[in-house]
C-alpha positions in Angstrom: -65.6 -114.4 29.0 -65.5 -115.2 25.3 -67.5 -118.4 24.9 -65.1 -119.9 22.3 -62.1 -122.1 23.0 -58.5 -121.1 22.6 -57.1 -122.6 19.4 -53.5 -123.8 19.5 -51.8 -124.9 16.2 -48.6 -126.9 17.0 -46.0 -126.2 14.4 -43.5 -128.6 12.8 -39.8 -128.0 12.5 -39.1 -128.5 8.8 -36.1 -130.7 8.0 -34.3 -131.4 4.7 -36.3 -134.6 4.2 -39.6 -132.7 4.6 -38.8 -130.0 2.0 -39.2 -132.1 -1.1 -39.5 -129.3 -3.6 -39.2 -125.5 -4.2 -38.2 -123.2 -7.0 -36.3 -120.9 -4.6 -32.5 -121.2 -5.0 -29.9 -121.4 -2.4 -27.0 -119.8 -4.2 -26.3 -116.5 -2.4 -22.8 -117.6 -1.7 -20.6 -120.7 -2.2 -20.9 -123.7 0.2 -18.4 -123.8 3.0 -15.2 -125.6 2.0 -13.1 -126.9 4.9 -9.8 -126.7 3.0 -10.4 -123.2 1.8 -9.0 -120.0 3.5 -11.4 -117.2 4.1 -10.6 -113.6 4.8 -12.5 -111.2 7.0 -15.9 -110.4 5.4 -16.0 -113.6 3.3 -19.4 -115.3 3.3 -20.3 -119.0 3.0 -23.4 -121.2 3.2 -23.4 -124.1 5.7 -26.5 -126.1 6.7 -28.8 -123.5 5.1 -27.3 -120.7 7.1 -25.1 -117.8 5.9 -22.0 -117.2 7.9 -19.4 -114.3 7.6 -15.8 -114.7 8.5 -14.8 -112.3 11.3 -11.1 -112.5 10.7 -8.4 -113.2 8.1 -6.7 -116.6 7.7 -9.9 -118.6 8.5 -9.1 -122.2 7.6 -10.6 -125.4 8.9 -13.0 -123.8 11.3 -16.5 -125.2 10.6 -19.3 -122.6 10.9 -21.6 -123.3 13.7 -19.2 -125.6 15.6 -18.8 -125.0 19.4 -15.5 -123.3 19.0 -16.3 -121.3 15.8 -17.5 -118.1 17.4 -14.2 -116.3 17.1 -14.0 -117.2 13.4 -17.6 -117.0 12.1 -20.6 -114.7 12.7 -24.1 -116.0 11.7 -25.8 -113.7 9.3 -29.1 -115.6 9.0 -30.8 -118.3 6.9 -30.6 -118.6 3.1 -33.6 -117.3 1.1 -34.7 -120.9 0.4 -34.9 -121.6 4.2 -35.8 -118.2 5.6 -39.5 -119.1 5.9 -38.8 -122.1 8.0 -36.9 -120.6 11.0 -38.8 -119.4 14.0 -38.5 -115.7 13.5 -40.9 -114.0 11.1 -38.4 -111.1 10.7 -36.3 -113.2 8.3 -38.3 -113.4 5.1 -38.2 -115.5 2.0 -38.2 -113.2 -1.0 -40.0 -114.1 -4.3 -39.9 -112.1 -7.5 -42.3 -114.4 -9.4 -44.7 -117.3 -8.8 -43.1 -119.6 -6.2 -43.9 -122.8 -4.5 -43.0 -125.1 -1.6 -43.7 -128.9 -1.5 -43.6 -130.4 2.0 -44.1 -134.0 3.1 -44.1 -134.6 6.9 -45.3 -138.2 7.0 -48.0 -137.3 9.5 -51.5 -136.0 9.4 -51.7 -132.2 9.5 -54.8 -130.1 9.9 -53.5 -126.5 9.6 -51.2 -124.4 7.4 -49.9 -120.9 8.4 -48.2 -118.2 6.4 -47.2 -115.3 8.7 -45.8 -111.8 8.1 -46.6 -111.8 4.4 -46.2 -108.9 2.0 -46.8 -108.3 -1.7 -48.8 -111.5 -2.1 -51.9 -111.6 -4.3 -53.1 -115.1 -3.6 -52.0 -118.5 -2.1 -53.1 -121.9 -3.4 -53.0 -124.9 -1.0 -53.1 -128.5 -2.1 -52.7 -132.0 -0.6 -51.6 -134.4 -3.3 -51.1 -138.1 -2.9 -50.2 -140.5 -5.7 -51.2 -138.0 -8.3 -54.6 -137.4 -6.7 -55.5 -134.0 -5.2 -57.5 -134.4 -2.0 -57.6 -130.7 -1.0 -57.4 -127.7 -3.2 -58.1 -124.1 -2.0 -57.2 -120.7 -3.5 -57.0 -117.9 -0.9 -57.0 -114.2 -1.8 -54.6 -112.0 0.1 -56.0 -108.9 -1.5 -56.7 -105.9 0.8 -60.1 -105.4 2.2 -61.5 -101.9 2.8 -62.2 -100.9 6.4 -65.8 -100.0 5.5 -68.0 -100.2 2.4 -68.3 -96.4 1.7 -67.4 -94.2 -1.2 -64.9 -92.4 0.9 -63.0 -95.6 1.9 -63.0 -96.7 -1.8 -61.3 -93.5 -3.0 -59.2 -92.3 0.0 -58.5 -95.1 2.5 -55.1 -96.8 2.3 -55.2 -100.6 1.5 -52.8 -103.1 2.8 -52.9 -106.7 1.6 -53.4 -109.4 4.2 -50.3 -110.3 6.1 -51.4 -113.6 7.5 -53.1 -116.8 6.3 -54.3 -119.5 8.6 -56.2 -122.5 7.2 -57.4 -125.2 9.7 -59.6 -127.5 7.8 -57.2 -129.8 5.9 -58.2 -133.5 5.7 -56.1 -136.2 7.4 -53.7 -137.5 4.7 -50.4 -138.5 6.4 -48.8 -139.6 3.1 -49.8 -136.6 1.0 -47.5 -133.8 -0.2 -48.5 -130.3 0.9 -48.1 -127.9 -2.1 -48.1 -124.2 -1.4 -48.2 -121.9 -4.4 -47.5 -118.2 -3.8 -48.6 -115.7 -6.5 -47.1 -112.2 -6.0 -48.8 -108.9 -6.9 -47.8 -108.0 -10.4 -44.5 -106.1 -10.4 -43.8 -106.5 -6.7 -41.4 -108.7 -4.7 -43.4 -110.9 -2.5 -42.2 -112.1 0.9 -43.3 -114.4 3.7 -41.7 -114.5 7.2 -42.9 -118.0 8.3 -44.4 -121.0 6.6 -45.6 -123.6 9.1 -48.0 -126.6 9.2 -49.2 -128.8 12.0 -52.0 -130.1 14.2 -54.7 -127.8 15.6 -56.2 -128.2 19.1 -59.1 -126.5 20.8 -58.6 -125.8 24.5 -61.2 -124.8 27.1 -64.7 -123.5 26.9 -63.7 -119.8 26.8 -61.0 -117.2 27.3 -61.6 -114.9 30.2 -61.6 -111.2 29.7 -58.5 -109.2 30.8 -56.0 -110.6 28.3 -52.7 -108.7 28.6 -50.5 -108.1 25.5 -47.1 -106.7 26.1 -44.8 -105.5 23.4 -41.1 -106.2 23.9 -38.6 -103.8 22.2 -35.2 -105.4 21.5 -33.7 -102.2 20.1 -30.3 -101.2 21.7 -29.5 -97.7 22.7 -26.0 -96.1 23.1 -25.9 -93.6 25.9 -23.5 -90.7 26.0 -21.4 -91.2 29.2 -21.0 -87.5 29.7 -24.4 -86.1 29.1 -26.6 -89.2 29.7 -28.4 -88.6 26.5 -29.1 -91.2 23.8 -26.6 -90.8 21.0 -27.6 -93.8 18.9 -30.6 -96.2 18.7 -30.4 -99.5 16.8 -33.9 -100.7 16.0 -34.6 -104.4 16.0 -37.8 -106.4 15.3 -40.0 -106.4 18.4 -41.5 -109.4 20.2 -44.6 -109.8 22.2 -45.6 -111.5 25.4 -49.2 -112.4 26.3 -50.9 -113.6 29.5 -54.4 -115.1 29.4 -56.7 -117.4 31.4 -58.8 -120.1 29.8 -61.7 -121.7 31.6 -61.7 -125.5 31.3 -64.4 -128.0 31.3 -63.7 -130.4 34.3 -63.7 -133.3 31.9 -60.8 -131.9 29.9 -58.5 -131.0 32.8 -56.3 -134.1 32.6 -56.2 -134.0 28.8 -55.1 -130.4 28.8 -52.4 -131.2 31.2 -51.1 -133.9 28.9 -51.3 -131.6 25.9 -49.2 -128.9 27.6 -46.5 -131.5 28.3 -46.4 -132.3 24.6 -46.2 -128.6 23.6 -43.0 -128.0 25.7 -40.4 -126.6 23.2 -42.9 -126.7 20.3 -43.5 -123.5 18.2 -47.2 -122.8 18.1 -49.8 -120.3 16.9 -52.1 -119.2 19.7 -55.4 -117.9 18.3 -57.5 -116.0 20.9 -61.2 -115.9 19.8 -62.7 -112.5 19.1 -62.2 -109.5 16.8 -58.7 -108.6 17.7 -56.2 -110.4 15.4 -53.3 -108.8 17.3 -54.1 -111.2 20.2 -53.1 -114.2 18.1 -49.4 -114.9 18.5 -46.8 -117.1 16.9 -44.6 -118.2 19.7 -44.1 -120.7 22.5 -45.1 -121.5 26.1 -42.4 -120.6 28.6 -44.7 -121.4 31.4 -48.3 -122.3 32.4 -50.3 -123.4 35.4 -53.6 -125.1 36.0 -55.8 -124.1 39.0 -59.2 -125.1 40.4 -60.6 -121.9 42.0 -64.1 -123.3 41.8 -65.0 -127.0 41.9 -66.7 -127.1 38.5 -64.6 -124.4 36.8 -60.9 -125.2 36.6 -58.6 -122.7 34.8 -55.5 -122.7 32.7 -53.2 -119.7 33.1 -50.6 -119.4 30.4 -47.9 -117.0 29.3 -47.1 -116.9 25.6 -43.7 -115.5 24.3 -44.0 -114.4 20.7 -41.2 -114.8 18.2 -39.8 -111.6 16.7 -41.9 -110.1 14.0 
């Protein structure tokens, strides 16, 4: 058993009111106009999502409405909002220095940037009434696998793809400013930007953690030969099962926490050297058991969002 608790960072669904500033535009297409007529292939923006008309003569059918499926197909989020959906496979693209300003009205202890590429550094600040209460600059530069001359000259280097900071002070009225600085000459991207409250659960994660990779690719089979004629790749997901040993005194508190985390996107950080065991996802199910009088256990299944 790893003698460190499981860390759970409960994410926050970002709303219009929370995103108080950014220099990313939302102008890929025109906003939806209920009086306009759209032909097949025409695209519009409605509630930060891009929709494409699937047939001609499309008038008065609001994208996303219950009966709009025969008229509109959802393409995905706009670039401005791509970092705030649940999937990390839809990315916000940045050709220069970019920023987000977020104000949730509640205390947050953690910030996460997931599935990043082309980023040189990230600056995090908490600003309230013109006063900066937290200011950290984090390098996303690649680190060599080992400090040898061979690694310096020959090993490939990939910049960090994830940033998790969990030591923010409690400032519920402050604005969280995230400045993203791309590597010179590259287009930077980030799949998910999230912030929220961090929790420590249990006294250790038991060995035997299972990490399952889910392939959502679709295959087209030849009905005559049975062979695969076509394979459409899609971003994979992951599913993880683990057991956390609880202190008896925290059994009831953990039960209450799990109730609050129903339907909440979270980052689950398993202690140890394997970063792949830390998943951005949700809890489709969990159970608590007491196999020993003084050693209750929490058994959870984590379903990761597509990467």
